[in-house]
N, CA, C and O atoms as a GROMACS GRO file, in nm:
protein
  392
    1MET      N    1  -1.991   5.945 -11.141
    1MET     CA    2  -2.035   5.818 -11.202
    1MET      C    3  -2.043   5.698 -11.094
    1MET      O    4  -1.950   5.665 -11.021
    2SER      N    5  -2.157   5.645 -11.098
    2SER     CA    6  -2.176   5.540 -10.993
    2SER      C    7  -2.116   5.398 -11.056
    2SER      O    8  -2.110   5.374 -11.177
    3ALA      N    9  -2.077   5.318 -10.960
    3ALA     CA   10  -2.023   5.178 -10.984
    3ALA      C   11  -2.129   5.090 -11.032
    3ALA      O   12  -2.241   5.102 -10.982
    4PRO      N   13  -2.107   5.005 -11.124
    4PRO     CA   14  -2.207   4.904 -11.165
    4PRO      C   15  -2.252   4.810 -11.060
    4PRO      O   16  -2.167   4.756 -10.989
    5LEU      N   17  -2.371   4.786 -11.047
    5LEU     CA   18  -2.426   4.679 -10.950
    5LEU      C   19  -2.369   4.525 -10.993
    5LEU      O   20  -2.363   4.479 -11.107
    6LEU      N   21  -2.330   4.464 -10.874
    6LEU     CA   22  -2.296   4.315 -10.902
    6LEU      C   23  -2.420   4.246 -10.938
    6LEU      O   24  -2.528   4.281 -10.889
    7THR      N   25  -2.408   4.147 -11.024
    7THR     CA   26  -2.520   4.055 -11.051
    7THR      C   27  -2.534   3.959 -10.938
    7THR      O   28  -2.440   3.951 -10.860
    8GLU      N   29  -2.639   3.884 -10.919
    8GLU     CA   30  -2.655   3.780 -10.807
    8GLU      C   31  -2.554   3.680 -10.820
    8GLU      O   32  -2.511   3.626 -10.718
    9THR      N   33  -2.505   3.644 -10.946
    9THR     CA   34  -2.401   3.544 -10.962
    9THR      C   35  -2.266   3.587 -10.921
    9THR      O   36  -2.183   3.511 -10.872
   10GLU      N   37  -2.247   3.725 -10.948
   10GLU     CA   38  -2.108   3.784 -10.908
   10GLU      C   39  -2.117   3.799 -10.766
   10GLU      O   40  -2.013   3.777 -10.703
   11LEU      N   41  -2.229   3.834 -10.698
   11LEU     CA   42  -2.232   3.853 -10.555
   11LEU      C   43  -2.212   3.725 -10.480
   11LEU      O   44  -2.138   3.720 -10.382
   12ALA      N   45  -2.282   3.616 -10.528
   12ALA     CA   46  -2.252   3.480 -10.463
   12ALA      C   47  -2.111   3.442 -10.476
   12ALA      O   48  -2.051   3.391 -10.381
   13GLU      N   49  -2.055   3.464 -10.588
   13GLU     CA   50  -1.913   3.416 -10.609
   13GLU      C   51  -1.831   3.506 -10.516
   13GLU      O   52  -1.742   3.449 -10.452
   14SER      N   53  -1.847   3.628 -10.500
   14SER     CA   54  -1.759   3.723 -10.418
   14SER      C   55  -1.783   3.682 -10.259
   14SER      O   56  -1.696   3.694 -10.174
   15LEU      N   57  -1.907   3.637 -10.237
   15LEU     CA   58  -1.923   3.601 -10.082
   15LEU      C   59  -1.850   3.480 -10.046
   15LEU      O   60  -1.812   3.468  -9.929
   16THR      N   61  -1.825   3.382 -10.138
   16THR     CA   62  -1.752   3.263 -10.112
   16THR      C   63  -1.599   3.297 -10.047
   16THR      O   64  -1.539   3.220  -9.972
   17ASP      N   65  -1.556   3.411 -10.086
   17ASP     CA   66  -1.424   3.457 -10.048
   17ASP      C   67  -1.439   3.545  -9.919
   17ASP      O   68  -1.344   3.595  -9.859
   18LEU      N   69  -1.562   3.556  -9.885
   18LEU     CA   70  -1.592   3.650  -9.767
   18LEU      C   71  -1.684   3.593  -9.658
   18LEU      O   72  -1.790   3.644  -9.623
   19PRO      N   73  -1.624   3.464  -9.602
   19PRO     CA   74  -1.707   3.386  -9.510
   19PRO      C   75  -1.760   3.462  -9.390
   19PRO      O   76  -1.865   3.426  -9.336
   20ASP      N   77  -1.693   3.559  -9.348
   20ASP     CA   78  -1.743   3.625  -9.229
   20ASP      C   79  -1.846   3.752  -9.256
   20ASP      O   80  -1.885   3.829  -9.168
   21TRP      N   81  -1.877   3.757  -9.377
   21TRP     CA   82  -1.978   3.866  -9.411
   21TRP      C   83  -2.106   3.793  -9.450
   21TRP      O   84  -2.107   3.685  -9.509
   22THR      N   85  -2.226   3.871  -9.408
   22THR     CA   86  -2.348   3.821  -9.454
   22THR      C   87  -2.422   3.931  -9.530
   22THR      O   88  -2.403   4.050  -9.504
   23ARG      N   89  -2.504   3.888  -9.622
   23ARG     CA   90  -2.583   3.994  -9.712
   23ARG      C   91  -2.714   4.006  -9.630
   23ARG      O   92  -2.776   3.911  -9.582
   24ASP      N   93  -2.750   4.147  -9.619
   24ASP     CA   94  -2.872   4.184  -9.562
   24ASP      C   95  -2.930   4.278  -9.652
   24ASP      O   96  -2.914   4.399  -9.634
   25GLY      N   97  -3.008   4.225  -9.766
   25GLY     CA   98  -3.060   4.311  -9.864
   25GLY      C   99  -2.960   4.371  -9.946
   25GLY      O  100  -2.897   4.296 -10.021
   26ASP      N  101  -2.932   4.500  -9.944
   26ASP     CA  102  -2.835   4.575 -10.039
   26ASP      C  103  -2.717   4.612  -9.944
   26ASP      O  104  -2.649   4.710  -9.974
   27VAL      N  105  -2.690   4.544  -9.835
   27VAL     CA  106  -2.586   4.567  -9.744
   27VAL      C  107  -2.501   4.440  -9.706
   27VAL      O  108  -2.560   4.337  -9.674
   28LEU      N  109  -2.381   4.445  -9.710
   28LEU     CA  110  -2.284   4.347  -9.657
   28LEU      C  111  -2.258   4.375  -9.514
   28LEU      O  112  -2.225   4.491  -9.487
   29ARG      N  113  -2.268   4.288  -9.416
   29ARG     CA  114  -2.238   4.306  -9.278
   29ARG      C  115  -2.152   4.223  -9.215
   29ARG      O  116  -2.158   4.102  -9.240
   30ARG      N  117  -2.069   4.268  -9.135
   30ARG     CA  118  -1.967   4.180  -9.046
   30ARG      C  119  -1.945   4.252  -8.922
   30ARG      O  120  -1.929   4.374  -8.926
   31THR      N  121  -1.943   4.186  -8.805
   31THR     CA  122  -1.898   4.236  -8.677
   31THR      C  123  -1.771   4.164  -8.642
   31THR      O  124  -1.759   4.043  -8.660
   32VAL      N  125  -1.672   4.244  -8.590
   32VAL     CA  126  -1.559   4.197  -8.556
   32VAL      C  127  -1.532   4.218  -8.396
   32VAL      O  128  -1.538   4.329  -8.343
   33GLN      N  129  -1.504   4.109  -8.330
   33GLN     CA  130  -1.468   4.121  -8.187
   33GLN      C  131  -1.321   4.151  -8.172
   33GLN      O  132  -1.238   4.064  -8.197
   34ALA      N  133  -1.285   4.272  -8.130
   34ALA     CA  134  -1.152   4.304  -8.104
   34ALA      C  135  -1.107   4.258  -7.956
   34ALA      O  136  -1.189   4.242  -7.866
   35PRO      N  137  -0.980   4.241  -7.941
   35PRO     CA  138  -0.934   4.198  -7.800
   35PRO      C  139  -0.978   4.288  -7.688
   35PRO      O  140  -1.005   4.240  -7.578
   36ASN      N  141  -0.987   4.415  -7.712
   36ASN     CA  142  -1.037   4.533  -7.624
   36ASN      C  143  -1.080   4.642  -7.689
   36ASN      O  144  -1.066   4.654  -7.811
   37PHE      N  145  -1.134   4.727  -7.616
   37PHE     CA  146  -1.195   4.853  -7.682
   37PHE      C  147  -1.086   4.925  -7.752
   37PHE      O  148  -1.115   4.952  -7.869
   38LEU      N  149  -0.967   4.964  -7.711
   38LEU     CA  150  -0.872   5.034  -7.785
   38LEU      C  151  -0.822   4.979  -7.927
   38LEU      O  152  -0.786   5.054  -8.018
   39ALA      N  153  -0.823   4.840  -7.934
   39ALA     CA  154  -0.786   4.770  -8.043
   39ALA      C  155  -0.896   4.783  -8.157
   39ALA      O  156  -0.867   4.784  -8.277
   40GLY      N  157  -1.028   4.792  -8.107
   40GLY     CA  158  -1.144   4.814  -8.177
   40GLY      C  159  -1.139   4.948  -8.234
   40GLY      O  160  -1.167   4.957  -8.354
   41ILE      N  161  -1.106   5.061  -8.166
   41ILE     CA  162  -1.091   5.185  -8.214
   41ILE      C  163  -0.970   5.203  -8.306
   41ILE      O  164  -0.973   5.291  -8.392
   42GLU      N  165  -0.868   5.128  -8.292
   42GLU     CA  166  -0.762   5.125  -8.382
   42GLU      C  167  -0.794   5.063  -8.518
   42GLU      O  168  -0.747   5.106  -8.623
   43LEU      N  169  -0.880   4.955  -8.508
   43LEU     CA  170  -0.931   4.890  -8.638
   43LEU      C  171  -1.014   5.003  -8.695
   43LEU      O  172  -0.995   5.031  -8.813
   44VAL      N  173  -1.101   5.069  -8.629
   44VAL     CA  174  -1.183   5.166  -8.702
   44VAL      C  175  -1.097   5.267  -8.763
   44VAL      O  176  -1.118   5.300  -8.880
   45ARG      N  177  -0.996   5.322  -8.691
   45ARG     CA  178  -0.901   5.418  -8.767
   45ARG      C  179  -0.833   5.357  -8.895
   45ARG      O  180  -0.822   5.424  -8.998
   46GLN      N  181  -0.788   5.230  -8.886
   46GLN     CA  182  -0.721   5.175  -9.000
   46GLN      C  183  -0.834   5.168  -9.118
   46GLN      O  184  -0.810   5.209  -9.231
   47VAL      N  185  -0.955   5.112  -9.081
   47VAL     CA  186  -1.052   5.103  -9.197
   47VAL      C  187  -1.075   5.252  -9.245
   47VAL      O  188  -1.073   5.273  -9.367
   48ALA      N  189  -1.094   5.352  -9.162
   48ALA     CA  190  -1.118   5.481  -9.210
   48ALA      C  191  -1.006   5.539  -9.298
   48ALA      O  192  -1.034   5.623  -9.383
   49ASP      N  193  -0.886   5.497  -9.280
   49ASP     CA  194  -0.781   5.536  -9.370
   49ASP      C  195  -0.794   5.463  -9.500
   49ASP      O  196  -0.773   5.521  -9.607
   50ALA      N  197  -0.829   5.334  -9.493
   50ALA     CA  198  -0.843   5.251  -9.629
   50ALA      C  199  -0.966   5.311  -9.706
   50ALA      O  200  -0.961   5.336  -9.826
   51ALA      N  201  -1.072   5.332  -9.632
   51ALA     CA  202  -1.201   5.390  -9.679
   51ALA      C  203  -1.180   5.517  -9.757
   51ALA      O  204  -1.224   5.536  -9.871
   52GLU      N  205  -1.108   5.605  -9.685
   52GLU     CA  206  -1.071   5.734  -9.754
   52GLU      C  207  -0.997   5.721  -9.868
   52GLU      O  208  -1.023   5.793  -9.964
   53ALA      N  209  -0.900   5.632  -9.874
   53ALA     CA  210  -0.817   5.618  -9.985
   53ALA      C  211  -0.896   5.558 -10.112
   53ALA      O  212  -0.859   5.582 -10.227
   54ALA      N  213  -1.004   5.481 -10.081
   54ALA     CA  214  -1.083   5.412 -10.188
   54ALA      C  215  -1.204   5.516 -10.212
   54ALA      O  216  -1.279   5.497 -10.308
   55ASN      N  217  -1.221   5.616 -10.133
   55ASN     CA  218  -1.336   5.703 -10.143
   55ASN      C  219  -1.462   5.623 -10.139
   55ASN      O  220  -1.554   5.657 -10.213
   56HIS      N  221  -1.474   5.522 -10.063
   56HIS     CA  222  -1.582   5.432 -10.032
   56HIS      C  223  -1.590   5.419  -9.878
   56HIS      O  224  -1.495   5.368  -9.820
   57HIS      N  225  -1.696   5.461  -9.809
   57HIS     CA  226  -1.707   5.474  -9.662
   57HIS      C  227  -1.807   5.369  -9.612
   57HIS      O  228  -1.914   5.362  -9.672
   58PRO      N  229  -1.785   5.292  -9.514
   58PRO     CA  230  -1.884   5.202  -9.468
   58PRO      C  231  -1.946   5.273  -9.337
   58PRO      O  232  -1.900   5.369  -9.274
   59ASP      N  233  -2.054   5.205  -9.316
   59ASP     CA  234  -2.139   5.249  -9.185
   59ASP      C  235  -2.056   5.160  -9.078
   59ASP      O  236  -2.019   5.046  -9.102
   60ILE      N  237  -2.034   5.228  -8.958
   60ILE     CA  238  -1.944   5.166  -8.859
   60ILE      C  239  -2.026   5.188  -8.730
   60ILE      O  240  -2.073   5.298  -8.705
   61ASP      N  241  -2.043   5.078  -8.644
   61ASP     CA  242  -2.098   5.085  -8.517
   61ASP      C  243  -2.007   5.015  -8.414
   61ASP      O  244  -1.965   4.900  -8.423
   62ILE      N  245  -1.986   5.099  -8.320
   62ILE     CA  246  -1.878   5.050  -8.213
   62ILE      C  247  -1.959   5.018  -8.082
   62ILE      O  248  -2.024   5.108  -8.029
   63ARG      N  249  -1.958   4.896  -8.030
   63ARG     CA  250  -2.018   4.866  -7.895
   63ARG      C  251  -1.914   4.799  -7.827
   63ARG      O  252  -1.888   4.683  -7.856
   64TRP      N  253  -1.841   4.870  -7.724
   64TRP     CA  254  -1.730   4.822  -7.643
   64TRP      C  255  -1.630   4.752  -7.737
   64TRP      O  256  -1.561   4.826  -7.808
   65ARG      N  257  -1.614   4.617  -7.747
   65ARG     CA  258  -1.505   4.572  -7.835
   65ARG      C  259  -1.560   4.503  -7.958
   65ARG      O  260  -1.490   4.428  -8.027
   66ASN      N  261  -1.691   4.532  -7.985
   66ASN     CA  262  -1.752   4.482  -8.106
   66ASN      C  263  -1.770   4.591  -8.204
   66ASN      O  264  -1.841   4.688  -8.178
   67VAL      N  265  -1.701   4.577  -8.332
   67VAL     CA  266  -1.709   4.677  -8.435
   67VAL      C  267  -1.789   4.615  -8.547
   67VAL      O  268  -1.752   4.511  -8.601
   68SER      N  269  -1.901   4.680  -8.581
   68SER     CA  270  -1.994   4.631  -8.680
   68SER      C  271  -1.963   4.720  -8.801
   68SER      O  272  -1.948   4.842  -8.790
   69PHE      N  273  -1.953   4.646  -8.932
   69PHE     CA  274  -1.942   4.716  -9.048
   69PHE      C  275  -2.065   4.695  -9.148
   69PHE      O  276  -2.117   4.584  -9.157
   70GLY      N  277  -2.106   4.795  -9.215
   70GLY     CA  278  -2.210   4.780  -9.314
   70GLY      C  279  -2.159   4.837  -9.444
   70GLY      O  280  -2.107   4.948  -9.438
   71LEU      N  281  -2.166   4.777  -9.558
   71LEU     CA  282  -2.107   4.810  -9.683
   71LEU      C  283  -2.225   4.810  -9.783
   71LEU      O  284  -2.296   4.713  -9.806
   72SER      N  285  -2.239   4.946  -9.848
   72SER     CA  286  -2.334   4.934  -9.968
   72SER      C  287  -2.286   5.057 -10.048
   72SER      O  288  -2.235   5.156  -9.995
   73THR      N  289  -2.306   5.044 -10.173
   73THR     CA  290  -2.267   5.167 -10.255
   73THR      C  291  -2.394   5.237 -10.284
   73THR      O  292  -2.467   5.204 -10.378
   74HIS      N  293  -2.423   5.341 -10.198
   74HIS     CA  294  -2.541   5.422 -10.193
   74HIS      C  295  -2.577   5.489 -10.337
   74HIS      O  296  -2.690   5.490 -10.386
   75ASP      N  297  -2.467   5.541 -10.393
   75ASP     CA  298  -2.477   5.607 -10.519
   75ASP      C  299  -2.544   5.513 -10.637
   75ASP      O  300  -2.620   5.557 -10.723
   76SER      N  301  -2.502   5.378 -10.628
   76SER     CA  302  -2.546   5.296 -10.714
   76SER      C  303  -2.678   5.216 -10.690
   76SER      O  304  -2.738   5.150 -10.775
   77GLY      N  305  -2.713   5.234 -10.551
   77GLY     CA  306  -2.829   5.167 -10.500
   77GLY      C  307  -2.820   5.024 -10.476
   77GLY      O  308  -2.917   4.951 -10.496
   78GLY      N  309  -2.706   4.980 -10.434
   78GLY     CA  310  -2.692   4.833 -10.406
   78GLY      C  311  -2.546   4.796 -10.381
   78GLY      O  312  -2.468   4.882 -10.342
   79LEU      N  313  -2.506   4.667 -10.402
   79LEU     CA  314  -2.372   4.631 -10.392
   79LEU      C  315  -2.306   4.616 -10.524
   79LEU      O  316  -2.357   4.570 -10.626
   80THR      N  317  -2.177   4.665 -10.507
   80THR     CA  318  -2.084   4.677 -10.618
   80THR      C  319  -1.936   4.608 -10.569
   80THR      O  320  -1.914   4.562 -10.457
   81ALA      N  321  -1.856   4.611 -10.666
   81ALA     CA  322  -1.718   4.575 -10.638
   81ALA      C  323  -1.652   4.641 -10.537
   81ALA      O  324  -1.562   4.588 -10.471
   82LEU      N  325  -1.697   4.771 -10.519
   82LEU     CA  326  -1.644   4.862 -10.425
   82LEU      C  327  -1.645   4.800 -10.276
   82LEU      O  328  -1.551   4.795 -10.197
   83ASP      N  329  -1.790   4.751 -10.257
   83ASP     CA  330  -1.810   4.687 -10.129
   83ASP      C  331  -1.741   4.560 -10.113
   83ASP      O  332  -1.702   4.530 -10.000
   84THR      N  333  -1.723   4.484 -10.206
   84THR     CA  334  -1.651   4.357 -10.193
   84THR      C  335  -1.498   4.366 -10.160
   84THR      O  336  -1.436   4.288 -10.087
   85GLU      N  337  -1.449   4.475 -10.228
   85GLU     CA  338  -1.307   4.516 -10.220
   85GLU      C  339  -1.276   4.562 -10.071
   85GLU      O  340  -1.183   4.524 -10.000
   86LEU      N  341  -1.368   4.647 -10.042
   86LEU     CA  342  -1.353   4.713  -9.888
   86LEU      C  343  -1.379   4.608  -9.798
   86LEU      O  344  -1.327   4.619  -9.687
   87ALA      N  345  -1.447   4.509  -9.819
   87ALA     CA  346  -1.486   4.387  -9.721
   87ALA      C  347  -1.352   4.298  -9.706
   87ALA      O  348  -1.322   4.241  -9.601
   88HIS      N  349  -1.278   4.295  -9.818
   88HIS     CA  350  -1.145   4.212  -9.823
   88HIS      C  351  -1.055   4.304  -9.755
   88HIS      O  352  -0.976   4.249  -9.678
   89THR      N  353  -1.048   4.429  -9.764
   89THR     CA  354  -0.950   4.505  -9.678
   89THR      C  355  -0.989   4.496  -9.529
   89THR      O  356  -0.906   4.475  -9.441
   90ILE      N  357  -1.115   4.513  -9.507
   90ILE     CA  358  -1.152   4.508  -9.360
   90ILE      C  359  -1.109   4.367  -9.291
   90ILE      O  360  -1.072   4.358  -9.174
   91ASP      N  361  -1.120   4.258  -9.380
   91ASP     CA  362  -1.086   4.121  -9.329
   91ASP      C  363  -0.941   4.123  -9.307
   91ASP      O  364  -0.897   4.067  -9.206
   92GLN      N  365  -0.858   4.182  -9.393
   92GLN     CA  366  -0.710   4.182  -9.378
   92GLN      C  367  -0.669   4.260  -9.250
   92GLN      O  368  -0.583   4.217  -9.173
   93LEU      N  369  -0.729   4.364  -9.235
   93LEU     CA  370  -0.715   4.456  -9.108
   93LEU      C  371  -0.751   4.386  -8.991
   93LEU      O  372  -0.671   4.382  -8.897
   94ALA      N  373  -0.866   4.328  -8.984
   94ALA     CA  374  -0.926   4.244  -8.864
   94ALA      C  375  -0.838   4.134  -8.829
   94ALA      O  376  -0.830   4.099  -8.712
   95ALA      N  377  -0.765   4.071  -8.931
   95ALA     CA  378  -0.694   3.936  -8.915
   95ALA      C  379  -0.570   3.977  -8.828
   95ALA      O  380  -0.518   3.896  -8.751
   96ARG      N  381  -0.522   4.119  -8.843
   96ARG     CA  382  -0.410   4.153  -8.765
   96ARG      C  383  -0.436   4.176  -8.606
   96ARG      O  384  -0.344   4.186  -8.524
   97LEU      N  385  -0.565   4.184  -8.577
   97LEU     CA  386  -0.591   4.201  -8.434
   97LEU      C  387  -0.556   4.073  -8.344
   97LEU      O  388  -0.532   4.086  -8.224
   98ASP      N  389  -0.554   3.956  -8.403
   98ASP     CA  390  -0.522   3.831  -8.333
   98ASP      C  391  -0.393   3.816  -8.291
   98ASP      O  392  -0.360   3.714  -8.232
   0.00000   0.00000   0.00000
């Protein structure tokens, strides 16, 4: 069963708590700049653990120490609470890099 899509109002409200994320159509995007390449890889590993536990997997692109995340609930055809919840988790993990 797919998760219900967020309404435009729900999505706008959710994004106020996610200032580092931008909406690109049906995808939430954020790029994190890690202190170095290995820290970026460790962030990806930690996000992978969280994503596996939530059974919700982001698109991830690694370019040296820049790690980009894309979140969308493909089963539902757009953005759901699963995406905003994982965005918060990624923010928490990224905050530990500093």
